[in-house]
A tleap script that builds the chain and sets N, CA, C and O, in Angstrom:
source leaprc.protein.ff14SB
mol = sequence {
  NMET ARG ASN ASP ILE LEU ARG PHE ARG CYS
  ASP GLY LYS ARG ASP CYS GLY LYS VAL ILE
  ASN VAL PRO VAL ASP THR ASN ASP PHE MET
  ILE ARG CYS VAL ASP CYS GLY GLU PHE THR
  ASN LEU LEU LYS GLY LEU LYS ALA MET GLN
  ASP ILE ASP VAL MET ASN ARG THR ALA GLU
  ARG LEU HIE ARG GLU GLY LYS ILE ASP GLU
  ALA VAL ARG LYS TYR ILE ASP ILE LEU LYS
  LEU MET SER ASP VAL LEU VAL PRO PRO PHE
  PRO ASP TYR VAL LEU CYS GLN GLN ASN ILE
  ARG ASP CYS LEU LEU GLU TYR GLY ASN ARG
  PHE THR THR GLY CVAL
}
set mol.1.N position { 95.920 83.958 4.469 }
set mol.1.CA position { 94.861 84.949 4.492 }
set mol.1.C position { 94.029 84.755 5.744 }
set mol.1.O position { 93.700 83.636 6.140 }
set mol.2.N position { 93.709 85.859 6.337 }
set mol.2.CA position { 92.921 85.807 7.566 }
set mol.2.C position { 91.593 86.513 7.347 }
set mol.2.O position { 91.524 87.544 6.679 }
set mol.3.N position { 90.550 85.946 7.914 }
set mol.3.CA position { 89.221 86.542 7.826 }
set mol.3.C position { 88.933 87.493 8.976 }
set mol.3.O position { 87.938 88.217 8.944 }
set mol.4.N position { 89.791 87.502 9.997 }
set mol.4.CA position { 89.534 88.329 11.170 }
set mol.4.C position { 90.298 89.655 11.146 }
set mol.4.O position { 90.205 90.435 12.093 }
set mol.5.N position { 91.047 89.915 10.080 }
set mol.5.CA position { 91.842 91.149 9.944 }
set mol.5.C position { 91.583 91.766 8.581 }
set mol.5.O position { 91.587 91.067 7.568 }
set mol.6.N position { 91.360 93.069 8.554 }
set mol.6.CA position { 91.321 93.828 7.300 }
set mol.6.C position { 92.645 94.557 7.170 }
set mol.6.O position { 93.138 95.134 8.140 }
set mol.7.N position { 93.217 94.535 5.986 }
set mol.7.CA position { 94.518 95.152 5.743 }
set mol.7.C position { 94.311 96.430 4.921 }
set mol.7.O position { 94.247 96.382 3.692 }
set mol.8.N position { 94.207 97.564 5.607 }
set mol.8.CA position { 93.983 98.853 4.959 }
set mol.8.C position { 95.312 99.475 4.541 }
set mol.8.O position { 96.350 99.233 5.158 }
set mol.9.N position { 95.259 100.277 3.487 }
set mol.9.CA position { 96.411 101.088 3.102 }
set mol.9.C position { 96.393 102.363 3.939 }
set mol.9.O position { 95.332 102.944 4.171 }
set mol.10.N position { 97.548 102.788 4.380 }
set mol.10.CA position { 97.646 104.073 5.069 }
set mol.10.C position { 97.331 105.165 4.049 }
set mol.10.O position { 97.943 105.221 2.982 }
set mol.11.N position { 96.380 106.026 4.378 }
set mol.11.CA position { 96.041 107.114 3.455 }
set mol.11.C position { 96.345 108.476 4.085 }
set mol.11.O position { 95.681 109.473 3.801 }
set mol.12.N position { 97.356 108.490 4.938 }
set mol.12.CA position { 97.778 109.742 5.566 }
set mol.12.C position { 98.369 110.706 4.547 }
set mol.12.O position { 98.614 110.337 3.398 }
set mol.13.N position { 98.591 111.922 4.968 }
set mol.13.CA position { 99.106 112.967 4.080 }
set mol.13.C position { 100.498 112.652 3.553 }
set mol.13.O position { 100.878 113.117 2.478 }
set mol.14.N position { 101.255 111.870 4.300 }
set mol.14.CA position { 102.617 111.540 3.883 }
set mol.14.C position { 102.650 110.415 2.843 }
set mol.14.O position { 103.698 110.144 2.256 }
set mol.15.N position { 101.521 109.768 2.618 }
set mol.15.CA position { 101.395 108.721 1.605 }
set mol.15.C position { 102.472 107.651 1.758 }
set mol.15.O position { 103.177 107.328 0.802 }
set mol.16.N position { 102.592 107.106 2.964 }
set mol.16.CA position { 103.631 106.098 3.210 }
set mol.16.C position { 103.272 104.755 2.577 }
set mol.16.O position { 104.163 103.957 2.288 }
set mol.17.N position { 101.968 104.491 2.354 }
set mol.17.CA position { 101.544 103.264 1.693 }
set mol.17.C position { 101.693 102.004 2.512 }
set mol.17.O position { 101.564 100.903 1.976 }
set mol.18.N position { 101.961 102.133 3.786 }
set mol.18.CA position { 102.132 100.960 4.645 }
set mol.18.C position { 100.788 100.293 4.927 }
set mol.18.O position { 99.725 100.879 4.721 }
set mol.19.N position { 100.866 99.065 5.399 }
set mol.19.CA position { 99.679 98.280 5.728 }
set mol.19.C position { 99.283 98.529 7.176 }
set mol.19.O position { 100.118 98.511 8.080 }
set mol.20.N position { 97.987 98.764 7.373 }
set mol.20.CA position { 97.437 98.911 8.720 }
set mol.20.C position { 96.489 97.740 8.936 }
set mol.20.O position { 95.424 97.670 8.322 }
set mol.21.N position { 96.883 96.822 9.812 }
set mol.21.CA position { 96.049 95.662 10.135 }
set mol.21.C position { 95.001 96.063 11.156 }
set mol.21.O position { 95.322 96.565 12.234 }
set mol.22.N position { 93.738 95.834 10.802 }
set mol.22.CA position { 92.626 96.238 11.661 }
set mol.22.C position { 91.727 95.026 11.918 }
set mol.22.O position { 91.256 94.399 10.969 }
set mol.23.N position { 91.486 94.692 13.174 }
set mol.23.CA position { 90.551 93.592 13.464 }
set mol.23.C position { 89.152 93.941 12.942 }
set mol.23.O position { 88.722 95.093 13.015 }
set mol.24.N position { 88.454 92.940 12.420 }
set mol.24.CA position { 87.133 93.193 11.847 }
set mol.24.C position { 86.119 93.641 12.890 }
set mol.24.O position { 85.095 94.225 12.534 }
set mol.25.N position { 86.377 93.383 14.161 }
set mol.25.CA position { 85.423 93.754 15.200 }
set mol.25.C position { 85.787 95.065 15.910 }
set mol.25.O position { 85.284 95.338 16.999 }
set mol.26.N position { 86.654 95.870 15.299 }
set mol.26.CA position { 87.053 97.130 15.921 }
set mol.26.C position { 85.901 98.132 15.915 }
set mol.26.O position { 85.054 98.114 15.021 }
set mol.27.N position { 85.880 98.987 16.903 }
set mol.27.CA position { 84.889 100.059 16.959 }
set mol.27.C position { 85.498 101.400 16.568 }
set mol.27.O position { 84.789 102.404 16.498 }
set mol.28.N position { 86.793 101.426 16.316 }
set mol.28.CA position { 87.476 102.657 15.935 }
set mol.28.C position { 87.204 102.975 14.470 }
set mol.28.O position { 87.052 102.072 13.647 }
set mol.29.N position { 87.145 104.252 14.155 }
set mol.29.CA position { 86.993 104.633 12.760 }
set mol.29.C position { 88.210 105.396 12.246 }
set mol.29.O position { 88.316 105.667 11.050 }
set mol.30.N position { 89.121 105.740 13.141 }
set mol.30.CA position { 90.389 106.362 12.760 }
set mol.30.C position { 91.508 105.551 13.403 }
set mol.30.O position { 91.492 105.306 14.609 }
set mol.31.N position { 92.468 105.141 12.602 }
set mol.31.CA position { 93.588 104.336 13.095 }
set mol.31.C position { 94.888 105.053 12.744 }
set mol.31.O position { 95.062 105.526 11.621 }
set mol.32.N position { 95.793 105.127 13.710 }
set mol.32.CA position { 97.092 105.768 13.485 }
set mol.32.C position { 98.066 104.754 12.894 }
set mol.32.O position { 98.197 103.635 13.390 }
set mol.33.N position { 98.741 105.163 11.837 }
set mol.33.CA position { 99.778 104.348 11.211 }
set mol.33.C position { 101.005 104.339 12.124 }
set mol.33.O position { 101.453 105.388 12.585 }
set mol.34.N position { 101.537 103.156 12.377 }
set mol.34.CA position { 102.695 103.066 13.260 }
set mol.34.C position { 103.969 103.553 12.575 }
set mol.34.O position { 104.948 103.850 13.259 }
set mol.35.N position { 103.984 103.642 11.249 }
set mol.35.CA position { 105.180 104.080 10.519 }
set mol.35.C position { 105.253 105.596 10.370 }
set mol.35.O position { 106.267 106.210 10.701 }
set mol.36.N position { 104.161 106.202 9.865 }
set mol.36.CA position { 104.221 107.642 9.594 }
set mol.36.C position { 103.511 108.474 10.659 }
set mol.36.O position { 103.697 109.690 10.707 }
set mol.37.N position { 102.705 107.849 11.511 }
set mol.37.CA position { 101.998 108.568 12.562 }
set mol.37.C position { 100.711 109.240 12.111 }
set mol.37.O position { 99.998 109.811 12.936 }
set mol.38.N position { 100.399 109.184 10.824 }
set mol.38.CA position { 99.167 109.785 10.300 }
set mol.38.C position { 97.975 108.876 10.580 }
set mol.38.O position { 98.126 107.674 10.801 }
set mol.39.N position { 96.775 109.481 10.566 }
set mol.39.CA position { 95.550 108.718 10.785 }
set mol.39.C position { 94.940 108.302 9.459 }
set mol.39.O position { 94.980 109.042 8.475 }
set mol.40.N position { 94.374 107.103 9.453 }
set mol.40.CA position { 93.634 106.588 8.308 }
set mol.40.C position { 92.178 106.446 8.716 }
set mol.40.O position { 91.867 105.879 9.764 }
set mol.41.N position { 91.288 106.969 7.876 }
set mol.41.CA position { 89.857 106.897 8.130 }
set mol.41.C position { 89.331 105.552 7.622 }
set mol.41.O position { 89.296 105.310 6.415 }
set mol.42.N position { 88.931 104.698 8.531 }
set mol.42.CA position { 88.440 103.377 8.166 }
set mol.42.C position { 87.057 103.424 7.526 }
set mol.42.O position { 86.687 102.514 6.785 }
set mol.43.N position { 86.295 104.473 7.805 }
set mol.43.CA position { 84.951 104.581 7.230 }
set mol.43.C position { 85.004 104.627 5.710 }
set mol.43.O position { 84.126 104.081 5.041 }
set mol.44.N position { 86.025 105.274 5.160 }
set mol.44.CA position { 86.195 105.325 3.705 }
set mol.44.C position { 86.346 103.911 3.151 }
set mol.44.O position { 85.709 103.560 2.158 }
set mol.45.N position { 87.182 103.107 3.787 }
set mol.45.CA position { 87.392 101.732 3.351 }
set mol.45.C position { 86.164 100.874 3.535 }
set mol.45.O position { 85.846 100.048 2.679 }
set mol.46.N position { 85.472 101.058 4.640 }
set mol.46.CA position { 84.258 100.280 4.885 }
set mol.46.C position { 83.158 100.647 3.895 }
set mol.46.O position { 82.391 99.784 3.467 }
set mol.47.N position { 83.079 101.916 3.534 }
set mol.47.CA position { 82.114 102.349 2.512 }
set mol.47.C position { 82.461 101.707 1.179 }
set mol.47.O position { 81.578 101.255 0.451 }
set mol.48.N position { 83.751 101.670 0.863 }
set mol.48.CA position { 84.188 101.020 -0.377 }
set mol.48.C position { 83.794 99.543 -0.370 }
set mol.48.O position { 83.383 99.011 -1.401 }
set mol.49.N position { 83.913 98.881 0.770 }
set mol.49.CA position { 83.542 97.470 0.853 }
set mol.49.C position { 82.035 97.276 0.633 }
set mol.49.O position { 81.624 96.282 0.035 }
set mol.50.N position { 81.216 98.214 1.109 }
set mol.50.CA position { 79.776 98.143 0.834 }
set mol.50.C position { 79.515 98.309 -0.657 }
set mol.50.O position { 78.704 97.586 -1.235 }
set mol.51.N position { 80.206 99.266 -1.278 }
set mol.51.CA position { 80.062 99.478 -2.720 }
set mol.51.C position { 80.488 98.228 -3.491 }
set mol.51.O position { 79.861 97.852 -4.482 }
set mol.52.N position { 81.553 97.598 -3.027 }
set mol.52.CA position { 82.061 96.399 -3.675 }
set mol.52.C position { 81.035 95.273 -3.602 }
set mol.52.O position { 80.883 94.512 -4.558 }
set mol.53.N position { 80.340 95.160 -2.493 }
set mol.53.CA position { 79.325 94.123 -2.346 }
set mol.53.C position { 78.219 94.295 -3.386 }
set mol.53.O position { 77.787 93.321 -4.003 }
set mol.54.N position { 77.766 95.524 -3.579 }
set mol.54.CA position { 76.730 95.806 -4.585 }
set mol.54.C position { 77.263 95.537 -5.983 }
set mol.54.O position { 76.582 94.926 -6.805 }
set mol.55.N position { 78.482 95.995 -6.252 }
set mol.55.CA position { 79.094 95.786 -7.570 }
set mol.55.C position { 79.284 94.299 -7.858 }
set mol.55.O position { 79.114 93.859 -8.995 }
set mol.56.N position { 79.631 93.536 -6.843 }
set mol.56.CA position { 79.847 92.103 -7.025 }
set mol.56.C position { 78.549 91.391 -7.396 }
set mol.56.O position { 78.542 90.511 -8.258 }
set mol.57.N position { 77.457 91.772 -6.747 }
set mol.57.CA position { 76.163 91.174 -7.102 }
set mol.57.C position { 75.784 91.504 -8.544 }
set mol.57.O position { 75.227 90.665 -9.252 }
set mol.58.N position { 76.087 92.723 -8.970 }
set mol.58.CA position { 75.818 93.119 -10.358 }
set mol.58.C position { 76.664 92.292 -11.322 }
set mol.58.O position { 76.157 91.800 -12.330 }
set mol.59.N position { 77.940 92.141 -11.017 }
set mol.59.CA position { 78.835 91.368 -11.876 }
set mol.59.C position { 78.384 89.904 -11.962 }
set mol.59.O position { 78.412 89.306 -13.038 }
set mol.60.N position { 77.974 89.339 -10.839 }
set mol.60.CA position { 77.494 87.954 -10.848 }
set mol.60.C position { 76.244 87.811 -11.703 }
set mol.60.O position { 76.090 86.830 -12.431 }
set mol.61.N position { 75.343 88.800 -11.611 }
set mol.61.CA position { 74.132 88.763 -12.441 }
set mol.61.C position { 74.490 88.847 -13.919 }
set mol.61.O position { 73.946 88.104 -14.736 }
set mol.62.N position { 75.408 89.753 -14.264 }
set mol.62.CA position { 75.834 89.890 -15.663 }
set mol.62.C position { 76.438 88.585 -16.174 }
set mol.62.O position { 76.187 88.183 -17.310 }
set mol.63.N position { 77.220 87.938 -15.348 }
set mol.63.CA position { 77.821 86.662 -15.743 }
set mol.63.C position { 76.745 85.612 -15.980 }
set mol.63.O position { 76.785 84.888 -16.974 }
set mol.64.N position { 75.786 85.531 -15.069 }
set mol.64.CA position { 74.682 84.564 -15.222 }
set mol.64.C position { 73.894 84.823 -16.501 }
set mol.64.O position { 73.445 83.883 -17.157 }
set mol.65.N position { 73.726 86.094 -16.855 }
set mol.65.CA position { 72.967 86.465 -18.046 }
set mol.65.C position { 73.770 86.292 -19.335 }
set mol.65.O position { 73.248 86.514 -20.427 }
set mol.66.N position { 75.031 85.898 -19.210 }
set mol.66.CA position { 75.864 85.694 -20.399 }
set mol.66.C position { 76.508 86.958 -20.927 }
set mol.66.O position { 77.063 86.954 -22.026 }
set mol.67.N position { 76.445 88.033 -20.173 }
set mol.67.CA position { 77.067 89.299 -20.575 }
set mol.67.C position { 78.497 89.324 -20.020 }
set mol.67.O position { 78.824 90.075 -19.100 }
set mol.68.N position { 79.321 88.479 -20.615 }
set mol.68.CA position { 80.653 88.206 -20.080 }
set mol.68.C position { 81.544 89.444 -20.123 }
set mol.68.O position { 82.229 89.741 -19.144 }
set mol.69.N position { 81.545 90.171 -21.243 }
set mol.69.CA position { 82.388 91.369 -21.345 }
set mol.69.C position { 82.064 92.372 -20.239 }
set mol.69.O position { 82.962 92.923 -19.602 }
set mol.70.N position { 80.773 92.600 -20.021 }
set mol.70.CA position { 80.350 93.547 -18.980 }
set mol.70.C position { 80.718 93.033 -17.588 }
set mol.70.O position { 81.123 93.810 -16.724 }
set mol.71.N position { 80.578 91.738 -17.374 }
set mol.71.CA position { 80.911 91.149 -16.068 }
set mol.71.C position { 82.408 91.301 -15.786 }
set mol.71.O position { 82.796 91.668 -14.677 }
set mol.72.N position { 83.245 91.019 -16.784 }
set mol.72.CA position { 84.695 91.150 -16.594 }
set mol.72.C position { 85.054 92.592 -16.267 }
set mol.72.O position { 85.853 92.842 -15.365 }
set mol.73.N position { 84.470 93.542 -16.992 }
set mol.73.CA position { 84.758 94.960 -16.711 }
set mol.73.C position { 84.342 95.326 -15.281 }
set mol.73.O position { 85.058 96.055 -14.595 }
set mol.74.N position { 83.203 94.830 -14.840 }
set mol.74.CA position { 82.729 95.122 -13.483 }
set mol.74.C position { 83.661 94.496 -12.444 }
set mol.74.O position { 83.981 95.132 -11.440 }
set mol.75.N position { 84.095 93.267 -12.676 }
set mol.75.CA position { 85.033 92.633 -11.741 }
set mol.75.C position { 86.360 93.387 -11.694 }
set mol.75.O position { 86.959 93.517 -10.627 }
set mol.76.N position { 86.814 93.876 -12.820 }
set mol.76.CA position { 88.064 94.646 -12.833 }
set mol.76.C position { 87.883 95.955 -12.066 }
set mol.76.O position { 88.786 96.382 -11.346 }
set mol.77.N position { 86.731 96.586 -12.215 }
set mol.77.CA position { 86.444 97.792 -11.425 }
set mol.77.C position { 86.469 97.477 -9.928 }
set mol.77.O position { 86.947 98.279 -9.125 }
set mol.78.N position { 85.956 96.316 -9.564 }
set mol.78.CA position { 85.966 95.897 -8.164 }
set mol.78.C position { 87.398 95.735 -7.670 }
set mol.78.O position { 87.734 96.203 -6.582 }
set mol.79.N position { 88.247 95.074 -8.463 }
set mol.79.CA position { 89.648 94.902 -8.074 }
set mol.79.C position { 90.344 96.245 -7.887 }
set mol.79.O position { 91.116 96.426 -6.946 }
set mol.80.N position { 90.069 97.176 -8.781 }
set mol.80.CA position { 90.687 98.505 -8.667 }
set mol.80.C position { 90.247 99.204 -7.383 }
set mol.80.O position { 91.064 99.800 -6.681 }
set mol.81.N position { 88.957 99.125 -7.085 }
set mol.81.CA position { 88.439 99.759 -5.873 }
set mol.81.C position { 89.031 99.112 -4.623 }
set mol.81.O position { 89.410 99.805 -3.679 }
set mol.82.N position { 89.108 97.789 -4.620 }
set mol.82.CA position { 89.705 97.097 -3.472 }
set mol.82.C position { 91.173 97.491 -3.315 }
set mol.82.O position { 91.647 97.688 -2.196 }
set mol.83.N position { 91.881 97.604 -4.417 }
set mol.83.CA position { 93.304 97.941 -4.360 }
set mol.83.C position { 93.544 99.354 -3.848 }
set mol.83.O position { 94.614 99.647 -3.315 }
set mol.84.N position { 92.565 100.226 -4.002 }
set mol.84.CA position { 92.706 101.601 -3.518 }
set mol.84.C position { 92.709 101.682 -1.993 }
set mol.84.O position { 93.377 102.540 -1.416 }
set mol.85.N position { 91.964 100.789 -1.341 }
set mol.85.CA position { 91.824 100.895 0.113 }
set mol.85.C position { 92.391 99.719 0.895 }
set mol.85.O position { 92.765 99.872 2.058 }
set mol.86.N position { 92.458 98.556 0.276 }
set mol.86.CA position { 92.917 97.364 0.974 }
set mol.86.C position { 94.188 96.810 0.339 }
set mol.86.O position { 94.514 97.110 -0.810 }
set mol.87.N position { 94.889 96.002 1.112 }
set mol.87.CA position { 96.135 95.404 0.645 }
set mol.87.C position { 95.955 93.888 0.597 }
set mol.87.O position { 95.613 93.277 1.610 }
set mol.88.N position { 96.180 93.275 -0.563 }
set mol.88.CA position { 96.101 91.815 -0.627 }
set mol.88.C position { 97.205 91.181 0.217 }
set mol.88.O position { 98.192 91.857 0.507 }
set mol.89.N position { 97.090 89.952 0.615 }
set mol.89.CA position { 95.993 89.054 0.246 }
set mol.89.C position { 94.834 89.165 1.224 }
set mol.89.O position { 95.015 89.378 2.423 }
set mol.90.N position { 93.658 89.014 0.680 }
set mol.90.CA position { 92.469 88.878 1.498 }
set mol.90.C position { 91.427 88.127 0.674 }
set mol.90.O position { 91.441 88.217 -0.554 }
set mol.91.N position { 90.531 87.395 1.315 }
set mol.91.CA position { 89.639 86.473 0.615 }
set mol.91.C position { 88.805 87.112 -0.495 }
set mol.91.O position { 88.659 86.512 -1.559 }
set mol.92.N position { 88.256 88.302 -0.285 }
set mol.92.CA position { 87.410 88.925 -1.313 }
set mol.92.C position { 88.193 89.227 -2.581 }
set mol.92.O position { 87.650 89.126 -3.681 }
set mol.93.N position { 89.448 89.593 -2.445 }
set mol.93.CA position { 90.304 89.893 -3.602 }
set mol.93.C position { 90.517 88.627 -4.427 }
set mol.93.O position { 90.392 88.645 -5.651 }
set mol.94.N position { 90.839 87.538 -3.749 }
set mol.94.CA position { 91.069 86.264 -4.430 }
set mol.94.C position { 89.781 85.779 -5.081 }
set mol.94.O position { 89.809 85.284 -6.207 }
set mol.95.N position { 88.665 85.913 -4.395 }
set mol.95.CA position { 87.376 85.507 -4.955 }
set mol.95.C position { 87.062 86.291 -6.222 }
set mol.95.O position { 86.566 85.723 -7.195 }
set mol.96.N position { 87.345 87.584 -6.220 }
set mol.96.CA position { 87.099 88.403 -7.402 }
set mol.96.C position { 87.990 87.937 -8.564 }
set mol.96.O position { 87.533 87.866 -9.705 }
set mol.97.N position { 89.239 87.626 -8.279 }
set mol.97.CA position { 90.131 87.108 -9.322 }
set mol.97.C position { 89.603 85.782 -9.873 }
set mol.97.O position { 89.671 85.539 -11.078 }
set mol.98.N position { 89.083 84.935 -9.004 }
set mol.98.CA position { 88.528 83.672 -9.458 }
set mol.98.C position { 87.290 83.890 -10.319 }
set mol.98.O position { 87.071 83.156 -11.282 }
set mol.99.N position { 86.477 84.889 -9.985 }
set mol.99.CA position { 85.303 85.211 -10.797 }
set mol.99.C position { 85.714 85.686 -12.180 }
set mol.99.O position { 85.069 85.343 -13.170 }
set mol.100.N position { 86.781 86.471 -12.257 }
set mol.100.CA position { 87.296 86.901 -13.564 }
set mol.100.C position { 87.759 85.679 -14.355 }
set mol.100.O position { 87.466 85.552 -15.544 }
set mol.101.N position { 88.480 84.787 -13.690 }
set mol.101.CA position { 88.934 83.553 -14.352 }
set mol.101.C position { 87.744 82.781 -14.908 }
set mol.101.O position { 87.786 82.312 -16.045 }
set mol.102.N position { 86.674 82.643 -14.110 }
set mol.102.CA position { 85.489 81.926 -14.571 }
set mol.102.C position { 84.873 82.589 -15.797 }
set mol.102.O position { 84.416 81.910 -16.717 }
set mol.103.N position { 84.865 83.919 -15.802 }
set mol.103.CA position { 84.341 84.631 -16.970 }
set mol.103.C position { 85.225 84.379 -18.193 }
set mol.103.O position { 84.721 84.132 -19.289 }
set mol.104.N position { 86.522 84.441 -18.002 }
set mol.104.CA position { 87.438 84.253 -19.120 }
set mol.104.C position { 87.361 82.833 -19.680 }
set mol.104.O position { 87.587 82.622 -20.872 }
set mol.105.N position { 87.044 81.870 -18.833 }
set mol.105.CA position { 86.867 80.506 -19.321 }
set mol.105.C position { 85.697 80.412 -20.297 }
set mol.105.O position { 85.679 79.548 -21.174 }
set mol.106.N position { 84.732 81.293 -20.141 }
set mol.106.CA position { 83.584 81.312 -21.054 }
set mol.106.C position { 84.028 81.596 -22.491 }
set mol.106.O position { 83.427 81.081 -23.434 }
set mol.107.N position { 85.058 82.398 -22.665 }
set mol.107.CA position { 85.537 82.712 -24.008 }
set mol.107.C position { 86.101 81.473 -24.696 }
set mol.107.O position { 86.014 81.354 -25.918 }
set mol.108.N position { 86.672 80.560 -23.936 }
set mol.108.CA position { 87.254 79.359 -24.511 }
set mol.108.C position { 86.241 78.286 -24.824 }
set mol.108.O position { 86.579 77.285 -25.456 }
set mol.109.N position { 85.024 78.467 -24.404 }
set mol.109.CA position { 83.998 77.456 -24.594 }
set mol.109.C position { 82.987 77.828 -25.676 }
set mol.109.O position { 81.873 77.304 -25.699 }
set mol.110.N position { 83.370 78.713 -26.548 }
set mol.110.CA position { 82.454 79.140 -27.617 }
set mol.110.C position { 82.909 78.561 -28.939 }
set mol.110.O position { 84.104 78.491 -29.225 }
set mol.111.N position { 81.947 78.149 -29.739 }
set mol.111.CA position { 82.236 77.667 -31.082 }
set mol.111.C position { 81.354 78.452 -32.025 }
set mol.111.O position { 80.132 78.469 -31.882 }
set mol.112.N position { 81.984 79.103 -32.993 }
set mol.112.CA position { 81.240 79.903 -33.953 }
set mol.112.C position { 81.506 79.340 -35.348 }
set mol.112.O position { 82.660 79.164 -35.740 }
set mol.113.N position { 80.442 79.060 -36.093 }
set mol.113.CA position { 80.605 78.547 -37.461 }
set mol.113.C position { 80.523 79.699 -38.446 }
set mol.113.O position { 79.896 80.722 -38.173 }
set mol.114.N position { 81.157 79.524 -39.582 }
set mol.114.CA position { 81.051 80.515 -40.647 }
set mol.114.C position { 81.907 81.736 -40.455 }
set mol.114.O position { 81.662 82.761 -41.091 }
set mol.115.N position { 82.894 81.663 -39.608 }
set mol.115.CA position { 83.752 82.830 -39.401 }
set mol.115.C position { 85.017 82.690 -40.172 }
set mol.115.O position { 85.870 83.576 -40.124 }
savepdb mol mol.pdb
quit
């Protein structure tokens, strides 16, 4: 996994689904896919990443507050959004999976009497 490259999905009209590697310091907002020749709008993906940042803070807060079910649902929504625009592997995707794992571990650490 590299931190200096974002791996976007080609969202051209031909829906080729190929990976477009984009340096994180690029100033371009439209990138041409080398396979299908269509352009992919990077602003859509970057907007999604901003949304993911806000959603991640919400999920972390829910986890801290003990609202595990809500936190897991929020993390899954984050994974779905990331999968729409980016192609794994990338650090944020793995981190989100680890956060889900941490939430799921909470279920194994509960003891309920009288059930």
